[in-house]
C-alpha positions as CSV (number, residue, x, y, z in Angstrom):
1,X,100.5,-167.3,-209.8
2,X,98.2,-166.4,-206.9
3,X,97.9,-168.0,-203.5
4,X,94.4,-167.7,-202.0
5,X,94.3,-168.2,-198.3
6,X,90.6,-168.6,-197.6
7,X,89.0,-168.6,-194.1
8,X,91.7,-170.7,-192.6
9,X,91.6,-171.7,-188.9
10,X,94.2,-173.6,-186.9
11,X,94.3,-174.6,-183.2
12,X,96.8,-176.5,-181.2
13,X,95.7,-178.5,-178.1
14,X,92.4,-176.6,-178.1
15,X,94.0,-173.2,-178.3
16,X,92.9,-171.2,-181.3
17,X,95.9,-169.7,-183.1
18,X,94.3,-168.5,-186.4
19,X,90.6,-168.1,-187.0
20,X,88.9,-167.4,-190.4
21,X,91.9,-165.7,-191.9
22,X,91.8,-164.8,-195.6
23,X,94.6,-163.4,-197.7
24,X,95.3,-163.1,-201.4
25,X,99.0,-163.3,-202.3
26,X,99.8,-162.4,-205.9
27,X,102.6,-161.0,-208.1
28,X,104.3,-157.9,-206.8
29,X,102.5,-158.0,-203.5
30,X,104.3,-157.9,-200.1
31,X,102.8,-158.7,-196.7
32,X,104.2,-158.1,-193.3
33,X,102.6,-160.6,-190.9
34,X,103.2,-159.0,-187.5
35,X,102.3,-159.8,-183.9
36,X,103.7,-161.0,-180.6
37,X,105.3,-164.4,-180.1
38,X,102.6,-167.1,-180.2
39,X,100.2,-165.1,-182.3
40,X,100.3,-167.5,-185.3
41,X,102.8,-165.9,-187.6
42,X,104.9,-169.1,-188.1
43,X,101.7,-171.2,-188.3
44,X,100.4,-169.0,-191.1
45,X,103.7,-169.3,-193.0
46,X,103.7,-173.1,-192.6
47,X,100.1,-173.3,-193.8
48,X,101.0,-171.2,-196.9
49,X,104.0,-173.5,-197.5
50,X,101.9,-176.7,-197.1
51,X,104.0,-177.9,-194.2
52,X,100.9,-178.1,-192.0
53,X,97.2,-178.3,-192.9
54,X,94.5,-175.9,-191.7
55,X,91.7,-177.3,-189.4
56,X,89.2,-175.5,-191.7
57,X,89.4,-173.3,-194.7
58,X,91.7,-173.8,-197.7
59,X,94.7,-172.6,-199.5
60,X,94.3,-172.5,-203.3
61,X,97.0,-172.1,-205.9
62,X,95.3,-170.1,-208.6
63,X,96.2,-169.5,-212.3
64,X,98.1,-171.8,-214.6
65,X,100.1,-173.5,-211.9
66,X,101.8,-176.8,-212.5
67,X,102.6,-177.9,-208.9
68,X,100.4,-179.1,-206.1
69,X,102.3,-177.1,-203.5
70,X,103.9,-173.7,-203.3
71,X,107.4,-173.3,-204.9
72,X,109.0,-170.9,-202.4
73,X,112.3,-169.4,-201.3
74,X,112.2,-169.7,-197.6
75,X,113.9,-168.3,-194.5
76,X,112.8,-170.5,-191.5
77,X,113.1,-169.3,-187.9
78,X,116.0,-171.7,-187.5
79,X,118.9,-171.4,-190.0
80,X,118.8,-174.9,-191.5
81,X,122.3,-174.4,-192.9
82,X,124.8,-177.2,-193.7
83,X,127.1,-176.4,-190.8
84,X,130.4,-177.7,-192.3
85,X,129.8,-176.0,-195.7
86,X,130.9,-172.4,-196.4
87,X,128.4,-169.6,-197.0
88,X,129.2,-169.9,-200.7
89,X,128.5,-173.6,-200.7
90,X,125.2,-173.2,-198.8
91,X,123.9,-170.7,-201.3
92,X,125.2,-172.4,-204.5
93,X,123.7,-175.8,-203.5
94,X,120.1,-174.7,-203.7
95,X,120.2,-173.8,-207.4
96,X,121.8,-176.2,-209.8
97,X,122.2,-173.4,-212.4
98,X,124.1,-171.2,-209.9
99,X,127.8,-171.0,-209.9
100,X,129.9,-170.4,-206.8
101,X,131.0,-167.2,-208.4
102,X,127.5,-165.9,-208.6
103,X,126.7,-167.1,-205.1
104,X,129.8,-165.2,-203.8
105,X,128.7,-162.0,-205.6
106,X,125.3,-162.2,-204.0
107,X,126.6,-162.9,-200.5
108,X,129.0,-160.0,-200.8
109,X,126.0,-157.7,-200.9
110,X,125.3,-158.5,-197.3
111,X,128.5,-160.1,-195.9
112,X,132.2,-159.3,-195.8
113,X,134.2,-161.3,-198.4
114,X,136.6,-162.7,-195.9
115,X,134.0,-164.8,-194.2
116,X,132.4,-166.4,-197.2
117,X,134.7,-169.5,-197.3
118,X,134.5,-170.3,-193.6
119,X,132.2,-173.1,-192.4
120,X,129.0,-171.4,-191.5
121,X,129.2,-172.9,-188.0
122,X,131.9,-170.3,-187.3
123,X,129.8,-167.3,-188.3
124,X,127.9,-165.1,-185.9
125,X,124.1,-165.6,-185.7
126,X,123.5,-162.4,-187.7
127,X,125.9,-163.5,-190.5
128,X,124.1,-166.9,-190.6
129,X,120.8,-165.1,-191.0
130,X,122.2,-163.1,-193.9
131,X,123.3,-166.4,-195.6
132,X,119.8,-167.7,-195.1
133,X,118.3,-164.6,-196.7
134,X,120.6,-164.8,-199.8
135,X,119.9,-168.5,-200.1
136,X,116.1,-168.0,-200.1
137,X,116.3,-165.1,-202.6
138,X,118.6,-167.0,-205.0
139,X,116.1,-169.9,-205.6
140,X,113.8,-169.4,-208.6
141,X,110.5,-169.3,-206.8
142,X,106.9,-168.2,-207.0
143,X,106.9,-166.6,-203.5
144,X,109.5,-165.6,-200.8
145,X,108.4,-166.7,-197.4
146,X,110.6,-165.2,-194.6
147,X,110.0,-166.1,-191.0
148,X,111.6,-163.5,-188.7
149,X,114.5,-163.0,-191.1
150,X,115.9,-159.9,-189.3
151,X,116.2,-161.4,-185.8
152,X,119.1,-159.7,-184.0
153,X,119.7,-157.2,-186.8
154,X,120.1,-153.5,-186.0
155,X,118.2,-150.9,-188.0
156,X,121.0,-150.5,-190.6
157,X,121.4,-154.2,-191.1
158,X,117.6,-154.7,-191.4
159,X,117.4,-151.9,-194.0
160,X,120.2,-153.4,-196.0
161,X,118.6,-156.8,-195.9
162,X,115.2,-155.4,-196.9
163,X,116.8,-153.6,-199.9
164,X,118.5,-156.8,-200.9
165,X,115.3,-158.8,-200.6
166,X,113.2,-156.3,-202.6
167,X,115.8,-156.1,-205.4
168,X,116.1,-159.9,-205.5
169,X,112.4,-160.5,-205.4
170,X,111.6,-158.1,-208.3
171,X,107.9,-159.1,-209.0
172,X,107.9,-162.2,-206.8
173,X,105.4,-161.9,-203.9
174,X,106.9,-161.6,-200.4
175,X,105.5,-162.7,-197.1
176,X,107.6,-161.6,-194.1
177,X,106.8,-162.3,-190.4
178,X,108.1,-160.0,-187.8
179,X,107.1,-158.9,-184.3
180,X,106.7,-155.3,-185.6
181,X,106.4,-153.7,-189.0
182,X,109.4,-151.5,-188.5
183,X,111.1,-151.0,-191.9
184,X,108.3,-152.9,-193.7
185,X,106.3,-149.9,-194.9
186,X,106.4,-151.3,-198.4
187,X,104.3,-154.3,-197.2
188,X,100.6,-154.6,-196.6
189,X,100.1,-155.3,-192.9
190,X,98.5,-158.5,-191.5
191,X,98.3,-158.1,-187.8
192,X,97.9,-161.3,-185.7
193,X,97.2,-161.6,-182.0
């Protein structure tokens, strides 16, 4: 599967956020979309996901693709977790074929075992982000789209999360937004702003 972003432009209230941007996302590719806040990173990811539409240009799903939208594992800027569910329940619920045992094993790669059965509302913001990362990576998908997934992480936590994402993705394309490309040397850089 290939996602072709072709000459897309998007403005909000007359302010141009993206202008004539093109990008080809295919198997085994990884992109780091970087730039300061307000530069269009989240807008680009939302366009790729089909959440919003471009003012001009188009996004095409190429190849033998059976859906009219992108099938993606996603980390949004906000957590979008079920607050009263545990980390294990939040991860297991997104994949009907996934047991809680497997969800627990995956979560233990990023989180201490003793927090996995607590309601996620009791977890620190960094722990919640790690739950979001595991949840996005556990969904069978055609692309991983991660919007500021390492917010608040120190370098060691970021590197651990990147290693997890890369292993989980295998050949699945990855699009990560971040203010800088620190730790993302495996990605092709798309600089905005």
